[in-house]
C-alpha positions as CSV (number, residue, x, y, z in Angstrom):
1,X,233.7,-59.1,113.6
2,X,230.2,-58.7,115.0
3,X,229.9,-62.4,115.9
4,X,233.2,-62.3,117.8
5,X,232.1,-59.0,119.5
6,X,228.9,-60.7,120.6
7,X,230.8,-63.6,122.0
8,X,233.1,-61.3,124.0
9,X,230.2,-59.3,125.4
10,X,228.4,-62.5,126.4
11,X,231.5,-63.8,128.1
12,X,232.0,-60.6,130.0
13,X,228.3,-60.5,131.0
14,X,228.5,-64.1,132.1
15,X,231.5,-63.4,134.4
16,X,230.1,-60.2,135.8
17,X,226.7,-61.6,136.8
18,X,227.5,-65.3,137.1
19,X,225.0,-66.3,134.4
20,X,226.0,-69.1,132.1
21,X,225.8,-68.2,128.4
22,X,225.8,-70.2,125.2
23,X,226.3,-68.7,121.8
24,X,225.2,-70.3,118.5
25,X,226.5,-69.4,115.0
26,X,224.1,-70.4,112.2
27,X,225.4,-70.8,108.7
28,X,223.4,-71.2,105.5
29,X,220.2,-69.8,106.9
30,X,217.1,-68.9,105.0
31,X,213.7,-67.4,105.8
32,X,211.8,-64.2,105.4
33,X,214.7,-62.0,106.5
34,X,217.4,-64.0,104.6
35,X,220.1,-62.4,102.5
36,X,219.2,-62.3,98.8
37,X,222.8,-63.2,97.8
38,X,222.6,-66.6,99.5
39,X,222.5,-69.8,97.4
40,X,218.9,-70.7,98.2
41,X,217.6,-67.4,96.9
42,X,219.8,-67.3,93.9
43,X,218.9,-70.9,93.0
44,X,215.2,-70.1,93.3
45,X,215.6,-66.9,91.2
46,X,217.5,-68.9,88.5
47,X,214.9,-71.7,88.4
48,X,212.0,-69.2,88.1
49,X,213.8,-67.4,85.3
50,X,214.5,-70.7,83.5
51,X,218.3,-70.2,83.9
52,X,220.9,-72.9,84.7
53,X,222.1,-73.2,88.3
54,X,225.9,-73.1,88.8
55,X,227.1,-76.5,90.1
56,X,230.5,-76.7,91.8
57,X,232.7,-79.6,92.9
58,X,231.1,-81.8,90.2
59,X,227.8,-81.8,92.1
60,X,229.3,-83.5,95.2
61,X,228.9,-80.5,97.5
62,X,226.4,-81.0,100.3
63,X,225.0,-78.3,102.5
64,X,222.4,-78.1,105.3
65,X,220.0,-75.2,105.5
66,X,218.5,-73.8,108.7
67,X,215.1,-72.0,108.5
68,X,215.0,-68.9,110.7
């Protein structure tokens, strides 16, 4: 809901003041302020603890990560 609200506010601001806007939605991000429930953090935690990493889709799943 907050992403959509941001887009609506940017759209309104753009039309009010004639300033072009561009919105970006990043998925699977990591970095110092990353969410601890994301895959990269849980994988790292499992590796350091000597635990198995859950693998889905028979290992054929691919994902790009963006450092923020």
